[in-house]
TORGU-761861 format. One record per residue (C-alpha): residue in one letter; y, x, z. Coordinates in steps of 0.001 Angstrom, whole numbers, plus 500000, padded with zeros to 6 digits. Example, Ala and Ser with C-alpha at 12.3 -4.5 7.8 and 13.67 -1.06 7.14 Angstrom:
<sites>
A495500512300507800
S498940513670507140
</sites>
This chain:
<sites>
M236330838082509883
K233389840434510093
V230724840203512767
L228716842949514447
G228034845653511996
L228240843993508667
A229468846232505900
P233235846392505590
V233742847118501892
M230267846651500463
I231015846384496772
A228896844944494042
V230110843276490888
A229221839967489341
G230489837556486701
N230092834329484510
D228772833891480988
F231504835019478756
P232089833900475188
G233649835727472327
S232465838723470278
M235900840330470510
A235597840447474307
Q232133841946473953
Q233375844650471604
S236245845563473900
L234185845720477109
A230866847045475812
G230222850605476880
H230418852885479889
W233368852724482320
E234224854953485247
G236843854600487939
A237440853722491558
I238531851136494073
S241514852181496173
I241806850494499550
R243936851688502466
G244119855172501006
I240355855438500468
Q238916856008496988
L235494854478496325
G234080855582492979
I232374853054490699
Q230650853243487310
V230152850163485147
D228070849728481991
F228503846648479784
K226136845716476984
A226595842917474422
D223774840373474104
Q224589837653471551
D227466835693473139
N227059837184476599
I227926840423478302
Q225304842025480503
G225927845046482644
T225258847133485691
I227340848946488274
D226738852119490279
I228528852807493558
P227414856360494403
K228943856569497901
Q227103853427498900
G223847854630497400
A223889851656495004
K222636852141491452
G222008849728488607
L223261846585490340
A223170843685487883
L226520842189486909
K227058838434486666
N229954836064486080
V232292838218483979
L235364836572482403
C237700838035479801
K240543836019478315
E243668837293476583
S243197840764478049
K242625839387481584
V239345840510483128
H237749838884486151
F234505839690487945
E233224838965491414
L230267839326493739
P229101837497496851
A228531840517499129
G226745839493502291
L228864836771503863
T232014837659501905
L233065837720498260
A234282840799496405
M236779839770493709
F238222841877490892
E241153840722488754
G242199843184486065
E244021843650482787
L242418845304479786
K244662847684477827
Q242840849641475125
D240405851857477057
E241572851023480578
I241111848149483028
S243254848025486155
G244091845395488709
S243513844056492208
F240480844040494460
T239926841824497501
Q237023841280499866
G237648839132502905
P240738840484504654
A240615843784502761
S242667844180499604
G243552847006497270
T243426847995493615
F240840849200491141
S240908850998487824
L238347851797485146
K238511854035482082
R236143853982479181
G233996857101479163
R230934858606477626
A227647857346478906
P226203859882481324
K223330862044480206
A219890861231481485
A219491862464485010
E217498865597485633
P214087864985487210
A214455864707490968
P213049867638492937
V209606867036494347
A209990865764497896
E208282867569500725
P205189865621501853
I205883863695505036
P203655864595508001
Y202777861000508855
Q201391857820507318
Q203453854997505790
E202022851522505396
E203565848476503705
V202905845524506015
R203470841783506415
F203379839538509458
A204328835922510061
N206451833889512439
G205474830319511677
S206373829576508056
V208443832779507712
T206817835953506394
L208398839306507264
A207750842350505059
G208239845858506319
T207075849426506721
L204976850856509543
T205108854617509975
L202260856149511995
P202154859670513465
A199368862006512416
S198126862399515988
A194835860692516852
G194439857830519288
P196495854722520016
C200176855695519939
P203386854162521313
A205477852082518933
V209049850901518443
V210171847732516657
M213572848143514964
I215957845143515007
T218898845034512594
G222475843932513208
S224089840753511883
G223950839691508280
A221130839957505763
Q219921843556505895
N216926845416504577
R214387847309506659
D216472850505506529
E219609848642507710
E221208850236504663
I224987850323504531
L227298852429502378
G224557854891501473
L223485855431505082
K219967854275506010
P220031854375509814
F216639852814510472
R214866855037507953
L216363858116509603
I215405856888513075
A211875855990511947
D211390859419510393
Q212595861204513514
L210526859160515965
T207334859223513882
R207525863007513541
N207610863010517344
G204489860924517948
I205939857373517938
A204999854666515432
V207906852624514057
L207896849150512541
R210983848198510555
Y211181845086508402
D213460843222505996
D215586840451507507
R214852836850506553
G215608836292502883
V215893840024502115
G213474842172500123
G209929840941500670
S210773838589503558
T211061834819503209
G213529832469504899
S217307832781505237
T219382834883507618
S222524832720507550
Q220526829519508040
S218689830979511054
T219912831760514565
T219698834747516872
A217032832892518860
E214893832628515720
F215331836355515104
A213958836891518616
G210917834884517548
D210438837280514635
V210384840220517055
L207867838490519322
A205663837992516255
A206043841686515396
I204907842669518897
Q201823840449518693
W200983841904515298
L201272845471516639
K199168844664519710
A196291843646517454
R196145847061515787
P193697849612517226
D196049852511516374
I198880851120518585
D198901851275522397
P199764847694523454
K201227848896526752
R203747851233525080
I205621849001522629
G209415849138522847
L212375847660520973
C215421849314519399
G218220846937518387
H221510847742516714
S224558845492517164
E223297841887517103
G219781843363517218
G220702844672520651
I221175841062521817
V217775840132520418
A216068842949522346
P216894841636525866
M216209838070524708
V212674839189523856
A212240841479526878
S213270838654529227
R210476836491527796
S207670838983527235
Q205930841420529567
D204659843280526506
V208017845106526087
A207793848566527667
F211453849573527089
I214528848618525060
V217215850642523300
L220577848937522767
M222743850565520090
S226366849357519957
T225427846078521578
M227666843398523016
G227551842423526676
V230027839542526300
T229890836192524514
G230020835798520754
E233527834344520981
R234733837246523085
I233269839889520775
L234826838275517697
L238260838295519328
S237787841860520619
Q236656843302517339
A239514841658515427
E242012843114517897
A240395846585517880
A240205846721514074
G243793845472513790
R245086848135516150
A243178850824514242
E244890849611511053
G248336849674512692
A248831845915513040
S251803844774515135
A251441842900518432
E252761839782516720
D250193840038513927
L247391840492516470
K248571837430518366
K248632835314515193
E245152836496514202
A243735835615517636
A245294832148517475
F243859831598513998
Q240390832684515134
R240516830302518081
H241451827525515687
I238349828304513607
F236199828300516757
K237556824868517697
V236716823464514269
V233205824946514416
R232494823527517867
E233909820069517162
G232519819829513654
K235740818349512311
G239009819615510875
W237379821607508056
E239592820186505319
E242781820946507274
L241499824466507938
R240609824953504287
A244065823752503219
K245821826126505624
M243744829079504437
L244492828180500836
R248247828104501533
D248074831445503345
T246105833056500524
L248530831826497884
A251410833172499964
Q249704836584500091
I249292836547496319
E252987835822495887
K253810838863498017
M251740841208495839
P253573843831493761
P254322842476490260
E251815844767488543
Q249068843568490897
R250122839919490703
R249939839985486893
T246215840707487048
I245551837258488580
P245883834756485727
D244998831707487844
A246195832124491414
N244854828739492549
A241329829412491278
Y241429832881492779
A242569831572496174
E239999828768496227
K237143831214495651
A238468833554498342
V238742830712500878
E235253829385500136
A233854832887500618
S235713833291503924
L234369829964505212
K230782830724504301
M230095832425507617
P231760830011510106
E230071827079508351
S226609828606508839
P224070827643511555
W223964831305512545
F227679831334513407
R227588828081515359
Y224833829485517563
F226339832967517867
L229781831732518940
D228558830605522377
L225738833121522759
D225971834952526110
P223697838017526520
V224243838259530293
P221524835799531412
Y218972837663529285
L220075841101530486
Q219759839959534099
K216071839165533494
V215185842502531875
R212828844543534073
C211894847391531727
P213857850678531252
V217048850371529169
L218995852886527077
A222435851650526006
L224430853716523497
F228003853193522292
G230434854902519946
E233765855731521554
L235720854644518445
D233649851548517654
T235986848693516650
Q233157846222515997
V231671846408519487
P234348848106521637
A232571850445524044
A234389850075527368
E234306846276527690
N230691845900526566
R229362848854528537
Q230830847404531723
A229349843953531046
I225854845302530282
V225746847525533369
A226993844678535584
A224319842315534232
L221497844829534730
E222650845635538242
K222960841974539194
G219431841410537952
G218151844274540087
N217317846640537212
H218588850127538089
N216407851911535522
Y219014852271532790
T220892855028530994
V224274854484529337
E225968856929526967
I229326856617525167
L229304859136522325
P232750860664521707
K234572860164518390
M231731857991517014
N232068854643515212
H229728851632515097
L227276853546512880
Y227248856731515032
I229090858616512319
P232007860888513307
A235162858861512659
V238950859073512773
T240000855559513789
G236645853764513898
S237927851066511533
P235386849745508999
S237928850399506236
E237284854143506537
Y233493853839506289
P233297854566502541
A235012857951502950
L232934859202505891
K230019861584505651
K226802859558505628
E224882861196508452
F224533860764512192
V226440862966514581
P224373866016515587
G222356865309518718
F222201861521518326
L218613861406517074
D217522864019519634
L218973861915522471
L217152858833521221
T213878860713520804
R213915862407524206
W214551859157526041
I211831857200524204
R209303860004524610
A210045860023528320
Q209382856292528582
T206104856572526687
G204726859580528582
L205001861995525663
N207389864439527377
</sites>
């Protein structure tokens, strides 16, 4: 169950201390291969190094822009290899079998499952020196600001033009994300910041709580607390002589697009807001909608969709009532074990301890619904906040978005703005785009790794023109 823009198959590898010099000798070295999931190949490169009785290593995932990720918790026993990684609010698990110079087996992360394979290879040659980057025509400043006991670290980009300039505060989607909102090699907020700053608009983007240089915890905080972070960012910008305090706007993606109207409804310092792939319905409704949309994109039957909706509602009931967790955990464990039994024999053989495997998978799946963030989000309704927004609004959607389906949420946002008396809004549904504004086939998160990591042509220009118009730069 993935919520509002959190990475679908965001792989990283981890593992336990692992005894035995024989295991070290057999794993030590450079390995190359791929994860195969729903017909998509995601290349990985793993390097293991022996250190006394432990194995240390790193993994590269080129398509996700990940390099040198530290490995933890690796197990190898009687040719069975296990490694795992908590990835955001889910757990990526690898169960493989070592045969001479090959490791192959099963991969699961949340509801996604597939296979992986690695072959021993020669360590790659040292990379050629990177070409010298063209100097950027604006200033970049590493900054920090505080919201109570929480410190947020980020980057402020400032245009070269003299005089106080307009500014935009970027607000990430759900989950712990860095200031670039980096996912699968795409850095949406960095691209947006570069485009806007080249066009005369300062941009502040910052790491979420508990990410990078920021303190606190994303999962232990609520959307309302994220709104407090944005209010603190606005006050910090207003105190700078190079920022025009009357031209500060907000740009929120996914859950960040809920935060933007929450802030704008409370503060007269917000000059405009941009809502990218933002929900206009309750948290419960969006979770049900995105599960149905993603299921349809994956070819799920009507019966499967019905069962999934019923299971989600059961989770919501447990969350709201605060009881029934053990029964829920037991049911999920039974279901996971049943799925393991249905695996092809060659895949099933790679899981030496099905019970341990299932228990870890269930605990990872329950991490999100057990969090304070989820309990708050479930009943969060953006409509009352949207009705109080008085500044100009730009709302953008991807036609193929399965995480925030466009039609339902567009209608709800427009209705809320109209009811509140705000007619100064622009709404665009971009054809054939997914949640990340990348050209897509089905819009399902499972295809993200295979897509080209760049915005659709014209997206950044649309964003820039509208913001420049609101700030008097056109």
